[in-house]
N, C-alpha and C positions, 0 to 999 in steps of 0.2 A: 141797378139790377141788370144782370147779364141776360142775354137772350140766345136761345138756340136758333140755328138756321132753319129754313123751311124744309130742307131735305137732309136726312142722315141715312146713308146706305153703307153697307160693309166696305166697299172699295174706298170710300171717302173717310173712313174712321181715323186712320193715322193723322191725316191733315187736320181734321176737325178736332181731334183730341189735343194735338199740339197747340192749336189756337185756344181751346177751352182751358187747358192746363195753365197756359200763360195768363189768361184773363182771370181765372180763379185765384191764382197766386197774387196778382196785382190787386184784385178786389179784396182779398183776405188781408193784405197789408193795410189797406184803407180801413177796413172794418176793425181790425185789431187796434189801429191807431185811435179809433173813436171808441174803444172799449166795447165794441159790439160782439155779438156771439153768433150771428146768422149771416150766411151767404145766401143770396136769392138768385134763382135762375128761372127765367120765364120761357115757357114752351109754347106760347100762343101762336107763333108762326109755323110751328112744326106740323107739316101736312103729309110729307112723304118720308117713310122710314121703314126699316126692317128690324129684325131682332138685334142687330148691332147697336141700336140706340140704347138698349138695356145695358150693354157693356159700357158704353160711354157714360151713362148716368150713374151706374154703380161705381165706376172709376172716379167720377166727380164727387160722389158721397164719400168714398174712401179718402180722397185727397183732402177734402174739407175737414174730415175728422183728424187727419194727420196734422193739419194746420191749426187744430184746436177749435174749429168752428163747426156749426151744423149747417147743412145745405137744405134749403127749402125750395121746392120746385113748384112754380105757380102756373096756372092756366094750362093744365095738362089735358091734352085731347083725350076724349073717352076711349078712342081706339088704342092709345098708348097705355092707358090705365088697364084696359082689358088684356093687352099683351103682357104687361107686367104681372097681372094676376095669373094668367095661364102659365107663365114661367116660374111663378112662386116667389117673385122678388118685389111685389108691391109693398109689403110691410117695410122692406129695407129702403125703398125709395120714398114712401109716404108714411112714415111711422105715425104721424098725427091722424091718419085715417084707419090705422089698424084697430081691430076690435080689442077692447079692454077686457081682461079676464078678472 
């Protein structure tokens, strides 16, 4: 399982995304080799962030889908869940938590 860093701020996004992109691609290769369908990303250490984290996570979801896998984000801080809800992207990041109609 991949882990997010403790801090994700707008100025750091290009570097963090470059690292996460490479890690997701490497992890996807292993998951695909094992006939898996899920990439896992742990947010337990994430304590400092701004709205840029949503761009990062949405990009990770999009990349995972392009690689034919689903991204599952674990141990999401409540503050991040609320930020995603305010921006209206919570269902895209956590579809398993979206209300069923």
